[in-house]
C-alpha positions as CSV (number, residue, x, y, z in Angstrom):
1,X,11.7,30.8,1.3
2,X,11.3,34.6,0.1
3,X,9.2,34.7,-3.4
4,X,9.2,38.5,-4.5
5,X,6.7,41.4,-4.6
6,X,3.0,39.5,-4.5
7,X,-0.1,41.1,-5.7
8,X,-2.0,39.2,-3.8
9,X,-1.9,37.0,-0.7
10,X,1.4,36.8,1.7
11,X,2.2,33.7,2.1
12,X,1.8,30.7,-0.3
13,X,1.8,27.1,1.5
14,X,2.3,24.6,-0.3
15,X,2.0,20.6,0.6
16,X,1.3,17.3,-1.1
17,X,-1.8,15.8,-1.1
18,X,-3.0,12.6,-1.4
19,X,-7.0,12.8,-1.1
20,X,-6.6,16.6,0.0
21,X,-7.5,16.0,3.6
22,X,-5.3,17.9,5.2
23,X,-4.6,20.7,2.6
24,X,-8.5,20.7,3.3
25,X,-9.0,20.7,6.8
26,X,-5.5,23.2,7.2
27,X,-7.1,26.0,4.3
28,X,-10.6,25.7,6.4
29,X,-8.7,26.7,9.7
30,X,-6.6,29.5,8.5
31,X,-9.5,31.1,6.7
32,X,-11.1,30.5,9.9
33,X,-8.4,32.4,12.0
34,X,-8.3,34.8,9.3
35,X,-11.7,35.9,9.8
36,X,-11.4,36.0,13.8
37,X,-8.8,37.8,13.5
38,X,-10.3,40.8,11.1
39,X,-7.3,39.8,8.8
40,X,-10.3,38.8,6.0
41,X,-9.5,36.3,3.4
42,X,-6.3,37.0,1.3
43,X,-3.3,36.9,3.9
44,X,-2.7,33.4,3.6
45,X,-3.3,30.5,0.3
46,X,-3.2,26.8,1.1
47,X,-2.6,25.2,-2.9
48,X,-2.5,21.2,-3.0
49,X,0.1,19.0,-4.9
50,X,-1.8,16.3,-6.5
51,X,0.5,13.0,-5.9
52,X,-2.2,10.1,-6.0
53,X,-3.9,11.3,-9.0
54,X,-4.5,14.5,-11.1
55,X,-6.1,17.7,-10.3
56,X,-9.5,17.0,-10.8
57,X,-9.2,13.3,-8.6
58,X,-8.3,15.7,-6.1
59,X,-10.6,18.2,-6.6
60,X,-13.5,15.7,-5.8
61,X,-11.4,14.1,-3.0
62,X,-11.7,17.6,-1.5
63,X,-15.2,18.0,-2.4
64,X,-16.5,14.8,-1.3
65,X,-15.1,15.4,2.0
66,X,-16.6,18.7,1.7
67,X,-19.6,17.9,1.6
68,X,-19.6,15.1,3.9
69,X,-18.8,16.7,7.1
70,X,-16.5,19.3,5.9
71,X,-18.4,22.5,7.4
72,X,-18.8,21.6,11.3
73,X,-18.4,24.7,13.3
74,X,-19.3,27.5,11.0
75,X,-21.0,28.6,8.0
76,X,-18.3,28.9,5.7
77,X,-18.8,29.4,1.8
78,X,-16.9,25.8,-0.1
79,X,-14.8,28.4,-2.2
80,X,-13.8,30.1,1.3
81,X,-11.2,27.0,2.6
82,X,-11.2,24.5,-0.5
83,X,-7.3,24.6,-1.1
84,X,-5.9,25.6,-4.9
85,X,-4.4,22.5,-6.7
86,X,-1.1,23.0,-7.9
87,X,-0.1,21.3,-10.7
88,X,3.6,19.8,-12.0
89,X,3.8,19.5,-16.1
90,X,5.2,15.9,-15.6
91,X,2.7,13.0,-16.0
92,X,3.0,11.5,-12.4
93,X,2.6,7.4,-11.4
94,X,2.0,7.2,-7.9
95,X,4.3,5.1,-6.3
96,X,6.5,4.5,-9.4
97,X,9.8,4.8,-9.0
98,X,11.4,8.2,-11.1
99,X,15.3,8.9,-11.8
100,X,13.8,12.7,-11.8
101,X,12.0,12.3,-8.0
102,X,15.2,10.4,-7.0
103,X,17.3,14.2,-8.3
104,X,15.1,16.0,-6.9
105,X,14.9,14.3,-3.2
106,X,19.0,14.0,-3.3
107,X,19.5,17.5,-4.2
108,X,17.3,18.7,-1.1
109,X,18.7,15.7,1.3
110,X,22.6,16.8,0.4
111,X,22.2,20.8,-0.8
112,X,19.8,21.8,1.7
113,X,19.7,19.2,4.7
114,X,16.1,18.8,3.6
115,X,14.8,14.8,4.2
116,X,11.4,13.7,2.3
117,X,9.6,10.8,1.5
118,X,9.8,10.0,-1.6
119,X,6.3,8.8,-2.0
120,X,5.2,12.5,-1.4
121,X,7.7,15.2,-1.4
122,X,10.2,15.0,-4.4
123,X,6.9,15.3,-7.2
124,X,5.3,18.1,-4.6
125,X,8.7,20.0,-5.1
126,X,9.1,18.9,-8.8
127,X,5.5,21.0,-9.2
128,X,6.2,24.1,-6.7
129,X,9.2,24.5,-8.6
130,X,7.8,24.3,-11.9
131,X,5.1,27.2,-10.9
132,X,7.1,29.5,-8.9
133,X,6.9,31.8,-11.0
134,X,3.1,32.1,-10.3
135,X,3.8,31.6,-7.1
136,X,6.8,34.6,-6.5
137,X,4.1,37.0,-8.5
138,X,1.3,36.3,-6.5
139,X,2.9,35.4,-2.7
140,X,5.8,37.4,-0.5
141,X,7.0,33.9,0.7
142,X,6.4,30.4,0.3
143,X,5.7,27.8,2.9
144,X,6.4,24.2,2.4
145,X,4.3,22.0,4.9
146,X,6.5,18.2,4.8
147,X,3.7,16.1,5.7
148,X,5.3,13.2,7.2
149,X,5.7,9.8,5.6
150,X,9.4,9.2,6.6
151,X,8.6,5.7,8.1
152,X,8.1,3.9,4.6
153,X,11.4,5.4,3.5
154,X,13.8,2.8,4.1
155,X,12.0,1.0,2.0
156,X,11.5,3.0,-0.5
157,X,15.0,4.0,-1.0
158,X,15.6,0.1,-1.2
159,X,13.2,-0.6,-3.8
160,X,14.8,2.2,-6.0
161,X,18.6,0.7,-5.1
162,X,16.7,-3.2,-6.4
163,X,15.9,-1.3,-9.4
164,X,19.4,0.0,-10.1
165,X,18.7,3.5,-9.8
166,X,20.6,4.0,-6.4
167,X,23.5,2.7,-5.0
């Protein structure tokens, strides 16, 4: 996706997060690669969308993970590789079927051919859409990383059907 005129990092990488493990290690690795290639710190910025708890919960999980062994192979400062937290305005209870999330899931599948899981994906897309103005102002491009979870899609769809939210 092209975001528009950027004043900051060239690329925003957005991904859904439970404990933030994937986002934390991705951010750390990308920063290390950029430094090794002489590109400094600002070319890629990682955003983690909290899907299990709120932003504070996600930050605490990533801080805990970082302090328990996230510094192997280098002496980078923590703030150099901890992802930014990207939150939406709609309250979210992890795993609870929501009509709004189903609508986003259906739109992405039917209009764009993108099939996501129902636990993380639509919530992350909703937050990304709500924050699109900020992302577009700061970055030339936005990349969404699909982090999996497709194994549970059939059971989630069955749950939505049982609740009468899907035919």
